[in-house]
C-alpha positions in Angstrom: 145.1 -13.6 143.2 142.7 -11.6 141.0 139.8 -12.3 143.4 141.9 -11.0 146.3 142.5 -7.8 144.3 138.8 -7.1 143.8 137.7 -9.1 140.8 134.2 -10.4 141.6 131.8 -12.6 139.7 128.6 -11.0 138.6 125.2 -12.5 138.3 125.7 -13.9 134.8 129.5 -13.9 134.3 131.9 -15.7 136.5 135.5 -14.8 137.2 136.9 -17.5 135.0 134.8 -16.3 132.1 136.0 -12.7 132.7 139.6 -13.8 132.7 139.1 -15.9 129.6 137.5 -13.0 127.8 140.4 -10.8 128.7 142.9 -13.4 127.5 141.0 -13.8 124.2 141.1 -10.1 123.5 144.7 -9.5 124.6 146.1 -12.8 123.1 144.5 -12.3 119.7 144.9 -8.5 119.7 141.2 -8.1 118.9 138.6 -5.4 119.7 135.6 -5.4 122.0 133.2 -6.3 119.1 135.2 -9.5 118.3 135.3 -10.5 122.0 131.6 -10.0 122.3 131.1 -12.2 119.2 133.3 -14.9 120.7 131.6 -15.2 124.0 128.1 -14.2 122.9 127.8 -11.2 125.1 127.0 -7.5 124.5 129.8 -5.1 123.8 129.0 -3.2 127.0 129.4 -6.3 129.1 132.6 -7.3 127.4 134.0 -3.7 127.8 133.1 -3.6 131.5 134.6 -7.0 132.3 137.7 -6.4 130.3 138.4 -3.3 132.2 137.6 -4.9 135.6 140.2 -7.7 134.9 142.7 -5.1 133.6 142.3 -3.1 136.8 142.8 -6.2 139.0 145.9 -7.1 137.0 147.4 -3.6 137.3 146.9 -3.9 141.1 149.0 -7.1 141.0 151.9 -5.2 139.5 153.8 -4.2 142.6 153.6 -7.8 143.9 154.6 -9.6 140.6 156.9 -7.2 138.8 160.6 -7.4 139.9 162.0 -3.9 140.5 165.0 -2.8 138.5 168.5 -3.0 139.8 169.4 -0.2 142.3 172.8 0.5 140.9 171.6 1.4 137.4 172.7 4.8 136.2 171.6 6.3 132.8 175.2 7.7 132.4 176.7 4.2 132.3 176.5 4.2 128.5 174.7 2.0 126.0 175.7 -1.3 124.5 177.8 0.4 121.8 180.0 2.2 124.3 178.7 5.7 123.8 178.2 7.7 127.0 174.6 8.5 127.6 175.5 12.2 128.2 175.6 12.6 124.4 171.9 11.6 124.1 170.4 13.5 127.0 168.6 15.8 124.5 166.5 12.8 123.3 165.8 11.3 126.7 
């Protein structure tokens, strides 16, 4: 699905490695420098591929994410029973 959304392999880094790098950085909540150390690549390469994968994932959003219910109204109240009209200042 990511390849269909524009994620392409480069001369030295394939799509699987790009996705693996993305998952390492997101899954471990690390920075680009740590990701570069893990896959033995430069920080520029890691940064570029991270953002390429992120861009492809964001393009998948409309196909994968389920839209909210159509009958939801912010005035329905919250789980404690307070009408949301009391909290409009904070919304």
